[in-house]
Legacy VTK file of the C-alpha trace (Angstrom):
# vtk DataFile Version 3.0
C-alpha trace
ASCII
DATASET POLYDATA
POINTS 253 float
-19.621 -39.577 3.327
-21.522 -36.291 2.542
-25.446 -37.494 2.153
-27.764 -35.957 -0.512
-30.843 -34.718 1.654
-32.464 -31.806 0.923
-33.657 -29.244 2.882
-35.388 -25.962 2.590
-34.238 -22.495 3.370
-36.380 -22.317 6.427
-35.017 -25.947 7.683
-31.733 -24.095 6.633
-31.850 -20.765 9.027
-32.972 -23.277 11.830
-29.891 -25.429 12.005
-27.544 -21.843 11.423
-29.524 -20.204 14.485
-28.800 -23.177 16.616
-25.228 -23.575 16.010
-24.525 -19.534 16.317
-26.451 -20.181 19.728
-23.873 -22.818 20.458
-20.984 -20.256 19.547
-19.823 -21.672 16.370
-18.275 -19.113 13.835
-19.744 -19.176 10.092
-16.514 -21.197 9.020
-17.398 -23.639 11.511
-20.972 -23.892 10.748
-20.433 -24.387 6.794
-17.767 -27.376 7.409
-20.577 -29.029 9.570
-23.361 -28.268 6.325
-20.620 -29.954 4.010
-20.045 -32.959 6.174
-23.572 -33.856 6.431
-25.467 -32.209 3.165
-22.439 -32.162 0.647
-23.357 -30.126 -2.895
-26.843 -29.548 -1.293
-25.069 -27.394 1.677
-26.333 -23.120 1.328
-23.552 -21.193 0.354
-20.598 -20.133 2.837
-21.919 -16.418 2.070
-25.730 -17.292 2.808
-24.991 -18.806 6.039
-22.501 -15.802 6.748
-25.356 -13.321 6.237
-27.858 -15.150 8.755
-25.380 -15.885 11.513
-25.058 -12.187 11.325
-28.595 -11.730 11.485
-28.875 -13.858 14.359
-26.172 -12.975 16.432
-27.446 -9.170 16.047
-30.487 -10.206 17.933
-33.071 -11.798 14.872
-35.759 -14.003 15.838
-37.451 -14.646 12.658
-36.379 -17.587 9.937
-38.205 -15.448 7.543
-37.358 -13.003 4.892
-37.440 -9.335 5.554
-37.162 -7.375 8.705
-35.970 -9.305 11.811
-37.352 -8.677 15.411
-35.694 -7.654 18.123
-33.406 -5.248 15.719
-34.306 -2.119 13.378
-36.484 -2.632 10.453
-33.266 -0.935 8.818
-29.832 -0.216 9.582
-29.527 1.741 6.845
-31.846 5.002 8.337
-30.270 8.943 7.583
-29.381 9.116 11.058
-27.102 5.959 11.445
-25.374 7.074 7.682
-24.966 10.651 9.446
-23.485 9.113 12.724
-21.137 6.976 10.852
-20.170 9.668 8.778
-19.151 12.248 11.591
-17.723 8.827 13.664
-15.266 8.852 10.563
-14.739 12.413 10.183
-13.424 12.411 13.963
-11.402 9.777 13.645
-10.138 8.101 10.166
-8.468 5.342 11.677
-11.695 3.982 13.695
-12.091 0.018 12.870
-15.147 -1.117 11.536
-15.741 -3.433 14.760
-15.298 -0.448 16.841
-18.224 1.416 14.378
-20.687 -1.408 14.843
-19.874 -1.868 18.495
-20.423 2.101 19.352
-23.929 2.474 16.789
-24.803 -1.140 17.884
-24.999 -2.542 14.027
-23.440 -5.601 12.505
-20.125 -4.996 10.960
-21.473 -6.016 7.347
-24.097 -2.865 7.996
-21.201 -0.825 8.526
-18.792 -1.733 5.869
-21.854 -0.920 3.351
-22.702 2.286 4.590
-18.753 3.195 4.232
-18.769 1.862 0.472
-21.933 2.215 -0.687
-23.679 4.969 1.168
-20.371 6.955 1.482
-18.489 5.909 -1.127
-14.953 5.982 0.978
-12.296 3.236 0.848
-9.718 2.495 3.818
-6.404 3.531 2.201
-2.875 3.272 3.238
-0.867 6.918 4.213
1.762 7.187 0.950
4.976 7.781 1.908
6.286 11.659 0.349
9.540 13.615 0.857
8.081 16.778 2.442
5.315 18.703 2.246
4.790 21.548 0.148
3.087 24.860 0.891
0.769 26.677 -1.497
3.396 28.766 -2.725
6.062 26.151 -3.251
3.135 24.118 -5.510
2.688 26.979 -7.167
6.281 27.217 -8.192
6.661 24.085 -9.100
3.303 24.238 -11.386
5.133 27.224 -13.244
8.773 25.518 -13.473
6.756 22.477 -15.053
4.385 24.736 -17.692
7.575 26.289 -18.752
9.310 23.210 -19.056
6.246 21.524 -21.411
6.613 24.708 -23.443
10.042 24.329 -24.278
9.777 20.819 -24.651
6.893 21.725 -27.169
8.844 24.028 -28.978
12.125 21.755 -29.610
11.800 18.468 -28.301
15.583 16.677 -29.215
16.984 20.218 -28.288
15.225 20.512 -24.607
16.115 16.965 -23.806
19.579 17.292 -24.517
19.677 20.508 -22.465
17.911 19.077 -19.519
19.850 17.802 -16.212
18.624 16.271 -13.398
19.326 15.053 -10.030
18.107 12.128 -7.449
18.967 10.669 -4.092
19.660 7.237 -3.360
21.165 5.331 -0.523
24.286 3.034 -1.434
25.133 -0.177 1.152
28.621 -0.985 1.254
30.134 -3.834 2.493
34.023 -5.600 2.938
33.991 -8.276 0.422
35.930 -11.269 1.137
39.701 -11.758 -0.501
39.969 -15.097 -2.930
42.377 -16.136 0.007
40.241 -15.874 2.648
36.926 -17.439 0.428
39.632 -20.728 0.063
38.664 -23.745 1.207
40.154 -27.782 1.336
37.759 -29.934 -1.226
38.161 -33.315 -2.582
40.686 -33.091 -5.859
37.471 -34.118 -8.040
35.532 -31.315 -6.811
34.288 -28.405 -8.563
35.437 -24.474 -7.282
32.644 -23.596 -4.595
30.117 -21.262 -5.007
29.199 -17.919 -2.838
27.236 -14.859 -2.771
27.704 -11.755 -0.902
28.445 -13.194 2.578
29.614 -10.103 4.414
26.461 -7.835 5.687
26.621 -4.772 4.955
28.842 -2.704 6.906
27.112 0.576 6.227
25.386 2.572 4.041
25.940 6.512 2.182
23.805 8.942 0.017
24.496 9.341 -3.203
23.588 12.431 -5.299
23.545 11.089 -8.772
23.509 14.119 -11.536
22.717 13.045 -15.127
21.116 14.295 -18.812
20.252 12.299 -21.981
23.900 11.256 -22.456
24.759 9.863 -19.505
25.731 10.489 -15.659
27.571 13.897 -15.259
29.042 13.539 -11.624
28.028 11.330 -8.348
28.470 13.323 -4.659
28.851 10.531 -1.765
27.832 12.636 1.403
30.658 12.639 3.781
30.074 10.627 7.261
28.689 12.459 9.880
27.375 15.493 7.580
23.860 16.622 6.783
22.731 17.562 3.689
22.405 21.710 4.011
21.569 24.325 1.455
25.213 24.814 1.779
25.844 21.548 0.596
23.248 22.208 -2.176
25.298 25.293 -3.077
27.950 23.483 -3.430
26.568 20.910 -5.693
25.246 23.402 -8.115
29.186 24.778 -8.481
30.732 21.014 -8.877
27.833 20.835 -11.553
28.754 23.912 -13.727
32.275 22.606 -13.343
31.354 19.008 -14.949
29.032 20.563 -17.124
31.918 22.618 -19.138
34.311 19.804 -18.641
31.799 17.011 -19.985
29.086 18.930 -22.340
30.808 21.804 -23.680
28.562 21.982 -26.487
25.665 23.302 -23.573
27.879 26.226 -22.474
28.202 27.705 -25.919
24.657 27.287 -26.308
23.736 28.944 -23.168
25.910 31.926 -24.996
LINES 1 254
253 0 1 2 3 4 5 6 7 8 9 10 11 12 13 14 15 16 17 18 19 20 21 22 23 24 25 26 27 28 29 30 31 32 33 34 35 36 37 38 39 40 41 42 43 44 45 46 47 48 49 50 51 52 53 54 55 56 57 58 59 60 61 62 63 64 65 66 67 68 69 70 71 72 73 74 75 76 77 78 79 80 81 82 83 84 85 86 87 88 89 90 91 92 93 94 95 96 97 98 99 100 101 102 103 104 105 106 107 108 109 110 111 112 113 114 115 116 117 118 119 120 121 122 123 124 125 126 127 128 129 130 131 132 133 134 135 136 137 138 139 140 141 142 143 144 145 146 147 148 149 150 151 152 153 154 155 156 157 158 159 160 161 162 163 164 165 166 167 168 169 170 171 172 173 174 175 176 177 178 179 180 181 182 183 184 185 186 187 188 189 190 191 192 193 194 195 196 197 198 199 200 201 202 203 204 205 206 207 208 209 210 211 212 213 214 215 216 217 218 219 220 221 222 223 224 225 226 227 228 229 230 231 232 233 234 235 236 237 238 239 240 241 242 243 244 245 246 247 248 249 250 251 252
């Protein structure tokens, strides 16, 4: 049972320093404090802070600059050093910064987040990288669409046709005869989910407008998407528009 003892901060830091020398982690030190001092224990963040200070060579138990380390690990020179290392290798880990420069990981984190205003982001997947000309072309098309939309919103929506590609997984479902089982007469029919794993996948190109799907094309096995393939799709799309949306053809004339 924890006992209600009261210690001042210097005594707490003395104990933390001793446990750090023993090789205990901040979590282990915190557990020992809770076991003995209960609610009077210092917070985990306090223990973690002082454990990092002592591991970095701090010998003083007082607040302020510690002996055995620079008065401040956030000097302009160190900030610049961290910044240069980031620019050289953006995949570098905080631990590697700390080991190379000789400061704590907490201080590296402070420099990266507070001084350099940086954060670690995962790469976002995109289908392809566009050139400057391609980006400019897309911007012009978007501006033209926006102008037409503002002129007649209803007309624009009904004139607009778009498409997307998606992978479709397919499998051979189990027939009713194949699913039959011997059961007791008073039992209900067994339930099942999709038992057969995916037998393959096919890429589907889907064209649709405000009224619904115009047509779907499934890429044949062994073929790849090329410029000729897209050209044939557009020819088929024109045929489907004449077939399913005859009003659009009249408006175009």
